[in-house]
Phi, psi and omega in degrees: 000136179289126178252355182085162177210159176259121178289128183281129175284147179283322185196152172249125182230159175243138177238133183236127172261109180270086183275177181290317182268323187213157173255127179246126177240143174224137178248127186226153166265132176252143187245160184297346179266007178091001177272164173217155184230130182286125179265319183199161178221156175208137177233130178234123176282130184234334177049063183295327186260041183298336180251022179092183187252001182263000182241172173293157170297135180289159178298324178296317180297318179293323176298317178298320180297315181296315180295321178298318181289330174297318178297316180295320179297316179299314179298316181298317179292320178299324181274000175079025178294132181272340183214142177240123178252119183237120182242127181260145181246212194315302191300314180284323182297324186265337185294140180296330179255022177300324178296326177296319178296315179302318179291322177300319181294320176299313186287319188264336184244329182085026177243132177266120181266135173255119178269110187264149175289161185301323182292324177294320176301316179297318180298316181294321176297317178300317177300317182296317181292316175304322182285328193259341182234161176282107183275139173296162180288335177267160182301143174239153175267122177258132178230119178249108184268112175255187179283321182259326183222164174233128180260138178237132179224129170258120187207154164250197186285352184243327187213167176258141176254338185197138179221135174200160175232128182242141182277065181228030178298160189292326178291318179296315182291323178296316180296326186272329192236339190250109178246346184251153176223110005287165180302141183271163177300320180297318179294320176299316180297318180291324176297312181298320179295320178294317177300318180301314181294322184284333189256018181302311182290330175296315179298320180296316179293322179295325178297328179279318184244068187290142175223161183264348188239139169257127176254119182256143177225164179079177196301314183299313181294320178297316179297318178298316179298318180294320179295320177295321178297314177299318180300322182266008176057042175223051184298131178290138179257351186250297185205149176284344181298133182071006176296134186240152166211154181271162175299322179300316179297323179293315182300321178295318178295317179302311182299327183280340189241338189297334180268003179286148172270181185303314183296321179292318178298326182296344179271355182287127177288134179099356182258122176298143182303319184286353180255000182302314183292331187267350188301315184304316180297322178293319179297317180296321179296311180298318178300314181298314183295315180297316182292312186293320184267354178067033182276137186256341186218146179233140169225161190252140168253124176282347177267140182213220189302318185298320176290328175297324176300317179296315181296321177295321177300316178298318182293316186280319188259336188226057184302329181288353179266000192266009185302313179290314184300326182277339190257346186230150182284176186295330183293304181295318181300317182296319177296316181295322176300320181292311184294325176298321181292331188261023175056043189296152173279082195299309185298315178298312185294320177295322180292317177299320178298318179297316178296318181297318180292324176297317177295318179301317183295338177269333188237348185303314181295320178300326184270002178075027180262161185235186184296326177296320177298322178297317179296315180296325176296317179300313182292322177297324177294317177301322189262000192296334182253010184290348175297340175301338179299333177267307176190159178291322182291128180057038182295335178294324178286325176295323178299317177304312182296313183298313183296318181294333187249013185270357181056049179297137185266148174087353182256147169281160188301318182292332177292321176296317179298320179297311180299317181298317181289322178298316177297320181298325185264021179284347179213166179055233189297146170272169182304132180229146181297335182280350179281120189304314184290327176286319181300327184286347183287154170294157184304315182295325179287328174299319180295320179296316179299315182299314182290316182291322179290330175299318179292315182297324180299318179292315181299317179294319177299327181287355169234043183301330180281347189058029184247358183057046184290327181283118182258339178196157174212142177251136184240127176238137182237135167239182180295333186246346189216151172240127177245121174251119180252123188260136166256122187233164177283324177221190184309140188260009186302316183294320179293318179296316177298317182299321180282318185288336178286351178237031189274343191300314182293321178298317178294325179296313186283331180272340182072023181223156173282145180254135174228135180234130181228161174269135184282148172272337177232168182300139176268191180286124180283133178261000000 
């Protein structure tokens, strides 16, 4: 009988992005198949370039940096991180006394900082975005807006076509161009002209490798997406990753906010307090890029430089761990990272997924389901028992919670909700209007959950023993009845009982009675 196992992580590491405005740290477990799972995160605002980029880092700024890194070091040690990777960007890289800060950190904190060039920063961001979001097959423009620099990457899901880093970050541009509050027409005009001069080569490369989508990463882009969501009353409850907005929605938001002063901006929902002063320069940049390049849609990647640091570490130091990372997209990879972390009953869950997909292939078209539904069913099958990681009791409800809060990459929010609800309904109660998470779904998504969970319930029942006793099944359909004939390794009573005790929802959605029998001869192998 399958009892499940916990996949052993190879190492726990911490990665720190020492940005101009903030330091971002992430602590992850890395696994032998090249996947990694986030254990903890920490963000500390430091505002290194408070006096601009042409001067030394101030003593106050360096003190803030040291104190922030001390906090990150304490968290990393508490979480058992074996290695800390710290990469510095514009502000430290360019400051005349940046080396002094690096030495202070070595002496006072015990962390060695690597100051990377802009092109490497762009490459690491590109790796992180490829890893974290569902990339279109055609090239997309990735834009990571930092305080000192902005990185541009043209990439599809497999390769990079163009990489560059430009010194047009929002802190730098605000210090150089914005003296009025609210920003003046003249300042907007001078910013746009500067952006035009700086982005010539980006525009030329984009003309060759045109894409329809802009993928934004880091704080400014995330804040803009959140503010637009609040404005349109569709605030994400799970993750900013894969959050989308149209160019039209941005232009409407831009027109409503660009003339606001500091106090008015401070009232905007979704805007970090430390970014209130910097928002106008960021808005003008996004407006310029969307208009100039004719981009119609934007989506957000929650992964950025810090995740790129981890991926680079995997590539350089642990090439033998990359089999999974190189061969599978962010959706499947993200699901696999989660189930490995949650001690999944792998053999049982994979078998249930195989049975569920076999049933889907016979009934999906009848039920009005599509290939995306098939994919979500497979992933929900993989994850349906991960609630055992919390406790056996009510593990189906624990699975719902874990999936909703796992920050799965590459999925839109409603897709995460569908998988979570399908996993929740694999046992006991069927979907009910009184259940809060089901009630919150759109009508069409409620229908998808009901149909997919009906299939998963039968598939799970057919491995009630967790022994993978069902080796094949033949399915026959009439107008009134469905007959499933099982070929098994041993007696099929437990599997038939397991499936038939959960048959009501399946019969409801198919409009037929279900009958399951044991075959006397081999059935159709799936």
